C-alpha positions as CSV (number, residue, x, y, z in Angstrom):
1,M,0.2,-0.2,-0.6
2,K,1.7,3.7,-0.8
3,D,0.3,7.4,-0.1
4,Y,-1.2,6.2,3.2
5,A,0.6,9.0,5.3
6,D,0.6,12.7,5.3
7,R,3.3,15.4,6.3
8,A,2.1,14.5,10.1
9,Y,2.3,11.2,10.0
10,V,6.0,11.4,8.9
11,H,6.7,13.5,11.3
12,G,5.5,11.2,14.4
13,R,6.4,8.4,12.4
14,I,9.9,9.3,12.5
15,H,10.3,10.9,16.2
16,A,9.2,6.7,17.4
17,L,12.3,5.9,15.0
18,M,14.4,8.3,16.8
19,D,14.6,6.7,19.7
20,G,16.1,3.0,17.8
21,F,18.8,4.6,17.4
22,P,22.0,3.1,18.9
23,G,24.8,5.0,21.6
24,R,28.0,4.7,22.2
25,A,27.2,1.4,24.9
26,R,25.7,-0.7,22.1
27,Y,28.2,0.2,19.4
28,A,30.8,-1.2,22.5
29,E,29.3,-4.3,23.1
30,M,29.4,-4.6,19.1
31,Y,33.4,-3.8,18.7
32,N,34.6,-4.9,21.6
33,A,32.3,-8.9,20.4
34,P,35.2,-11.6,19.9
35,N,33.8,-12.0,15.8
36,A,31.8,-9.2,13.5
37,P,28.9,-12.2,13.3
38,A,28.8,-12.3,17.1
39,A,29.2,-8.5,17.2
40,F,25.6,-8.2,14.3
41,A,23.6,-11.0,16.4
42,A,21.1,-8.9,17.3
43,I,20.3,-7.9,13.4
44,P,18.3,-10.1,11.4
45,G,21.1,-12.0,8.7
46,P,24.3,-11.2,9.4
47,S,24.3,-13.1,13.0
48,D,24.8,-16.5,11.0
49,E,26.8,-14.8,8.0
50,T,30.4,-15.0,7.8
51,D,32.0,-12.7,5.4
52,I,32.3,-8.9,5.2
53,S,30.3,-8.4,2.5
54,R,27.7,-10.3,3.5
55,I,27.3,-8.9,6.6
56,K,27.6,-5.3,5.0
57,E,25.3,-5.4,2.4
58,H,22.6,-7.8,4.5
59,L,23.3,-4.7,7.8
60,F,22.7,-2.2,5.1
61,R,19.4,-3.3,3.4
62,E,17.8,-3.9,7.1
63,N,18.9,-0.6,8.2
64,I,18.1,1.3,4.9
65,Y,14.0,-0.8,4.5
66,P,13.0,1.7,7.6
67,V,13.9,4.3,4.9
68,I,12.1,2.8,1.7
69,E,9.0,2.1,4.1
70,L,8.4,5.9,4.7
71,I,9.6,6.2,0.6
72,E,6.2,3.7,0.2
73,A,4.3,6.2,2.7
74,S,4.5,9.4,1.9
75,A,4.1,11.3,-1.6
76,Y,4.6,14.7,-0.2
77,Y,8.6,13.6,1.1
78,R,9.2,10.2,-1.8
79,P,11.3,12.6,-4.4
80,F,13.0,13.9,-1.9
81,L,13.5,10.6,0.0
82,V,13.8,9.0,-3.4
83,S,17.2,11.2,-3.6
84,A,19.2,11.4,-0.9
85,I,18.5,7.0,-0.7
86,R,20.7,7.4,-4.0
87,L,23.8,8.2,-1.6
88,A,24.7,5.3,-1.7
89,E,25.2,4.0,-5.0
90,W,28.6,6.5,-4.9
91,H,29.6,2.8,-3.8
92,N,28.6,1.0,-6.4
93,L,29.0,3.6,-9.0
94,L,33.2,3.3,-7.8
95,L,33.1,-0.6,-7.1
96,L,32.1,-0.4,-10.9
97,A,35.1,1.8,-11.9
98,G,37.0,0.4,-10.2
99,R,36.8,-3.0,-12.1
100,L,36.9,-0.6,-15.0
101,D,39.4,0.0,-14.5
102,G,41.1,-3.2,-13.0
103,I,40.7,-2.5,-9.6
104,Q,39.3,-5.3,-7.4
105,S,38.2,-3.0,-4.1
106,G,35.8,-5.7,-2.6
107,D,31.8,-6.9,-4.0
108,E,29.8,-5.2,-1.5
109,W,26.5,-4.3,-3.0
110,L,24.1,-2.2,-1.5
111,D,21.0,-1.8,-2.1
112,I,17.7,0.3,-2.6
113,S,15.7,-1.6,-5.0
114,P,13.3,-0.4,-6.2
115,Y,14.4,2.7,-6.0
116,D,18.3,1.9,-7.7
117,I,18.9,3.9,-10.7
118,L,22.4,1.1,-10.9
119,P,20.6,-2.7,-10.3
120,G,22.3,-5.7,-8.4
121,N,22.6,-7.5,-11.7
122,L,25.5,-4.6,-13.1
123,N,27.8,-6.1,-9.7
124,K,29.5,-8.5,-11.4
125,T,33.1,-9.4,-12.1
126,D,33.4,-8.9,-16.1
127,I,31.1,-5.4,-16.6
128,T,32.0,-3.7,-19.3
129,R,31.6,0.3,-20.0
130,D,28.6,-0.3,-22.9
131,E,26.5,-2.0,-20.0
132,I,26.6,1.1,-18.0
133,L,26.3,3.9,-20.5
134,S,23.2,1.5,-21.2
135,T,22.0,1.9,-17.7
136,V,22.5,5.5,-16.8
137,H,21.6,6.5,-20.5
138,G,18.4,9.2,-19.5
139,T,18.9,9.0,-16.4
140,Y,21.5,11.5,-13.1
141,L,24.4,9.4,-13.6
142,E,23.9,10.2,-17.3
143,G,27.5,11.9,-17.5
144,I,29.2,10.7,-14.7
145,F,30.8,8.1,-17.5
146,T,30.9,8.9,-21.2
147,Q,32.7,7.1,-24.0
148,S,36.5,8.0,-23.6
149,Q,39.4,4.9,-22.6
150,G,40.6,6.4,-20.5
151,S,40.5,5.7,-16.3
152,A,36.9,5.0,-15.5
153,L,37.9,6.3,-11.7
154,D,39.1,9.7,-13.2
155,G,36.9,12.7,-11.5
156,T,34.2,10.3,-10.8
157,P,33.9,11.2,-7.4
158,D,33.8,14.5,-8.1
159,R,31.2,14.3,-10.5
160,F,28.5,12.1,-9.0
161,I,28.7,14.6,-5.5
162,R,27.5,17.4,-8.0
163,V,24.5,15.7,-9.7
164,F,23.8,13.7,-6.1
165,L,23.3,16.9,-4.9
166,D,20.9,18.4,-8.1
167,S,18.8,15.9,-7.4
168,C,18.2,16.4,-4.2
169,A,17.7,19.8,-4.5
170,V,15.6,19.7,-7.6
171,S,13.7,17.4,-5.9
172,A,13.3,19.4,-2.3
173,R,11.1,21.0,-4.9
174,C,8.3,19.5,-4.7
175,L,8.3,21.0,-0.2
176,E,6.2,23.5,1.2
177,L,8.5,26.7,1.4
178,Y,9.7,26.3,4.5
179,D,10.5,22.3,5.2
180,R,13.1,23.7,1.8
181,K,14.3,25.7,3.5
182,I,15.2,23.4,5.5
183,V,16.8,21.5,3.4
184,N,18.4,23.3,0.6
185,F,20.7,24.3,3.8
186,F,21.9,20.6,5.0
187,I,22.2,20.3,1.1
188,A,24.1,23.9,1.3
189,V,26.2,22.6,4.2
190,V,27.2,19.2,2.6
191,M,28.2,21.5,0.0
192,T,30.8,23.4,2.2
193,L,32.3,19.8,3.7
194,V,32.9,18.5,0.1
195,R,35.0,22.1,-1.1
196,M,36.6,22.6,2.4
197,S,38.0,19.2,1.4
198,D,38.3,19.7,-1.7
199,Q,40.7,22.6,-0.5
200,Y,43.5,20.8,1.3
201,R,43.0,17.3,-0.7
202,Y,44.2,19.7,-3.7
203,H,46.5,21.9,-1.1
204,E,48.6,18.0,0.1
205,Y,48.9,17.0,-3.3
206,Y,48.5,19.4,-6.0
207,N,50.3,21.6,-3.6
208,T,48.5,24.6,-4.2
209,V,47.2,27.6,-2.0
210,R,43.8,26.5,0.0
211,G,41.0,27.9,-1.4
212,E,42.9,28.3,-4.9
213,Q,41.5,25.6,-7.7
214,D,43.1,23.3,-9.2
215,E,41.5,23.1,-13.0
216,N,40.6,19.6,-12.4
217,S,38.7,20.6,-8.8
218,D,35.0,21.4,-9.6
219,S,35.3,23.3,-6.1
220,G,33.8,26.4,-6.0
221,K,32.1,26.0,-9.2
222,W,28.6,25.1,-7.2
223,N,25.9,26.9,-8.1
224,I,22.9,24.8,-7.3
225,F,19.8,26.3,-8.1
226,N,21.3,29.3,-6.2
227,I,21.5,27.3,-2.8
228,P,22.5,30.5,-0.7
229,A,26.0,28.4,0.8
230,G,26.7,31.6,3.4
231,E,24.7,31.0,6.1
232,A,25.9,27.3,6.4
233,E,29.2,27.3,5.2
234,A,29.6,30.5,8.5
235,A,27.8,27.5,11.0
236,V,30.8,24.9,9.3
237,K,33.6,27.3,9.7
238,R,32.3,28.4,12.6
239,S,32.0,24.9,14.9
240,L,35.6,23.6,12.6
241,K,37.7,26.4,13.9
242,Q,39.6,25.9,10.1
243,T,42.2,23.8,11.6
244,G,43.7,23.9,8.8
245,K,44.1,19.2,9.0
246,M,41.0,18.0,7.2
247,D,39.7,14.7,9.3
248,V,36.4,13.7,7.7
249,L,35.4,13.1,12.0
250,P,34.6,16.2,13.0
251,Y,32.8,16.6,9.4
252,L,30.4,13.3,10.4
253,N,30.2,15.7,13.8
254,F,29.4,18.6,13.1
255,L,26.7,16.9,10.4
256,L,25.0,15.0,13.3
257,A,25.2,17.6,16.4
258,E,23.9,20.6,13.4
259,S,20.8,18.3,12.0
260,M,20.0,17.0,15.5
261,R,19.8,20.8,16.6
262,I,17.0,22.0,13.6
263,Y,15.1,18.3,14.8
264,R,15.4,19.8,18.3
265,R,14.2,23.5,17.0
266,E,12.1,22.6,14.2
267,W,10.3,19.4,15.3
268,D,7.4,19.2,13.0
269,S,9.3,20.3,10.6
270,S,11.9,18.4,7.2
271,G,14.3,18.1,9.7
272,T,12.7,16.1,11.0
273,V,13.2,14.6,8.0
274,T,16.9,16.0,7.4
275,A,18.7,14.3,10.9
276,Y,16.3,11.3,10.5
277,L,18.8,10.6,7.3
278,V,22.2,12.0,9.2
279,R,21.2,9.6,11.4
280,K,20.8,6.9,9.4
281,F,23.8,6.9,7.7
282,I,25.9,7.8,9.9
283,L,24.2,4.6,11.0
284,I,25.4,3.1,8.5
285,R,28.7,4.2,8.4
286,N,29.7,3.1,11.7
287,L,28.4,-0.3,11.5
288,F,30.4,-0.5,7.9
289,V,33.7,0.8,10.1
290,I,33.4,-2.9,13.2
291,A,32.4,-5.0,10.3
292,E,35.6,-3.4,8.4
293,G,37.4,-3.3,11.6
294,F,36.9,-6.8,12.0
295,R,37.8,-8.3,8.9
296,F,41.7,-6.0,8.6
297,G,41.5,-7.6,12.6
298,L,42.1,-4.1,14.4
299,K,41.1,-3.7,18.2
300,G,38.7,-2.6,20.3
301,N,40.0,0.6,21.4
302,E,41.4,1.5,17.8
303,M,37.6,0.8,16.1
304,A,35.7,3.0,19.6
305,V,37.8,6.0,17.8
306,M,36.6,6.3,14.1
307,I,32.5,6.1,15.6
308,V,30.5,8.8,15.4
309,C,27.6,9.0,18.0
310,E,26.0,11.6,20.2
311,E,27.4,11.2,23.3
């Protein structure tokens, strides 16, 4: 059954779901477990699985499915939620690009069906560029890959983030003005974090001055549907205090804290949806950190420092 929930129902449902996110104590039980199956024993699927890639697939699908249920329930939020969960296709796209370049970097596939652009049947070792081009033709992913025989990975992350944020901004047009403003603020926050990351990366690896744009970078050129980024950029830099060091953990901690700040203030708005999505993707990222920790034999305290969580 679809389209049975109005805007208020989605907000109320998310308020209930917010209580289910693990805290530091629960994460500690996971990363201090003797092995991966024991760590995830409470989650359907992974408890009897030993292959880390299969465990990650189970963890992802189990945790993304409540978002898919909200997509089915709400015509109001459906376009934005569909655009948001397609962030998972970044992983799948890089997996395919790596294979085209002869790089085998794992085989786990993040399943967001039935809202995927890249279907699971592309997850094969003998994938061709033409198969990918045919699949993405006419979708928002068209243009990320070209007919060029150069490296498939070259520039792919930057291009994906650009079209992903474009897609989210387009989908937010369906929302009421106040809801749209909140969503656009978060898009601007992500744009700012990507720019800051790009500036540090080009400074470190290409020896350019911070703020100066390398010819291969899209950073600083983005103007997604005239979303005003000034407020978001000021908030990010004020919080992170521009230490000059690029580390993903402060970025994620800021994103989590800012989303929860707006969630608590704007409890009956799209702030509930953005906060839920941020917490959901950070949860999945944390579970993947723990799973990979077991793959590479990390100790519990080594995994603990990589967990992003509200105190």
